Structures are given as C-alpha cells and as structure tokens.
C-alpha positions as CSV (number, residue, x, y, z in Angstrom):
1,X,134.5,12.0,118.8
2,X,131.4,13.0,120.6
3,X,129.4,16.2,120.0
4,X,128.8,18.6,122.9
5,X,126.3,21.4,123.3
6,X,126.6,23.8,126.2
7,X,123.4,25.9,126.4
8,X,122.6,28.9,128.6
9,X,119.0,29.9,128.9
10,X,118.1,33.1,130.7
11,X,114.4,33.3,131.7
12,X,112.5,36.5,131.4
13,X,111.8,38.0,134.9
14,X,109.2,36.0,136.7
15,X,109.4,33.0,134.3
16,X,112.0,31.0,136.3
17,X,109.4,28.4,137.4
18,X,108.2,27.9,133.9
19,X,111.7,27.2,132.6
20,X,112.5,25.0,135.6
21,X,109.4,23.0,135.1
22,X,110.1,22.5,131.4
23,X,113.7,21.3,132.2
24,X,112.4,18.9,134.9
25,X,110.4,17.2,132.1
26,X,112.8,17.6,129.2
27,X,115.9,16.3,131.0
28,X,114.9,12.7,131.8
29,X,113.2,12.3,128.3
30,X,116.4,13.6,126.6
31,X,118.6,11.1,128.5
32,X,116.5,8.3,126.9
33,X,117.2,9.4,123.3
34,X,119.3,7.1,121.1
35,X,122.7,8.8,120.7
36,X,122.5,10.8,124.0
37,X,125.4,10.2,126.3
38,X,124.8,12.8,128.9
39,X,122.2,15.5,129.6
40,X,122.3,17.6,132.7
41,X,120.7,20.9,133.6
42,X,122.3,23.0,136.3
43,X,122.2,26.5,137.8
44,X,124.0,28.9,140.1
45,X,121.7,29.9,143.0
46,X,123.1,33.5,142.8
47,X,121.6,33.7,139.3
48,X,118.1,32.2,139.6
49,X,117.0,33.2,136.1
50,X,120.0,31.5,134.4
51,X,119.8,27.8,133.5
52,X,122.7,25.9,131.9
53,X,122.4,22.6,130.1
54,X,125.3,20.4,129.3
55,X,124.6,17.8,126.6
56,X,126.8,15.2,125.0
57,X,125.8,13.1,122.0
58,X,127.5,10.4,120.0
59,X,127.6,12.7,117.0
60,X,126.1,15.9,115.5
61,X,123.3,13.9,113.8
62,X,122.1,12.7,117.2
63,X,122.1,16.2,118.5
64,X,120.1,17.4,115.5
65,X,117.6,14.7,115.9
66,X,117.2,15.7,119.6
67,X,115.4,18.8,118.3
68,X,112.8,16.8,116.5
69,X,111.5,14.6,119.3
70,X,108.0,15.3,120.7
71,X,109.4,16.0,124.2
72,X,111.7,18.7,122.9
73,X,108.9,20.2,120.9
74,X,106.6,20.3,123.9
75,X,108.9,21.3,126.7
76,X,111.7,23.3,125.0
77,X,110.0,24.8,122.0
78,X,106.5,25.0,123.5
79,X,107.2,26.0,127.1
80,X,110.7,27.2,127.9
81,X,112.0,28.9,124.8
82,X,109.1,31.3,124.4
83,X,109.7,32.7,127.9
84,X,113.5,33.1,127.5
85,X,115.2,36.5,127.5
86,X,118.3,35.0,125.9
87,X,119.3,31.6,124.6
88,X,122.9,30.8,123.8
89,X,124.4,27.6,122.5
90,X,128.0,26.7,122.1
91,X,129.1,23.5,120.3
92,X,132.2,21.4,120.7
93,X,133.7,18.1,119.8
94,X,135.6,15.9,122.2
95,X,139.0,14.5,121.8
96,X,139.3,10.7,121.8
97,X,142.4,10.5,124.1
C-alpha cells in the first residue's frame, strides 16, 4: 500500500505569488525524493488563493522524511507556510488491487 497526502493551502490575500513561487521550486525537488511516487500541485482558476497538492509515497515513513529535506524546509516551511491563511492535510492509504 502507498501513503497519500492531499493538501490544501489557502494563501493570505495578496500572497498568491509567494505560494506559487514556493511550489514551483518545491514540486520538482520533491519528485526526486526517495520514496516519492507522485507529487503534483494544482489549482482552480476560480479560486486563485487556493493551492492543492497531491502526493503519493511508498509508505508513511517516506512522507515523514519529506518534511525533513532542505528543499521542504526552505520552500514550504520558510516561504509558503508562513503566508498561508489555512493549511489542511488529509491522509490516505491505497488499496493494492
């Protein structure tokens, strides 16, 4: 079974570009992590402050380790998260059928 994180980040008003820039740098680096199977940020043009991230890892340990990498610390913790109005994360496991 794989471990899935579905995250929703809502930027504070006027901080959309800050979050978009952070995700533009965080996404490719996250895809290179050992244990990452899929990492994709996406959005709805009708909600320009809302960013969604769909992440799939080989297991929960790989996801946990994701939060310790320098690129996560710099772009997520250092740039995007401080300017978020809300941050929601939902976790799932996949079926193997």
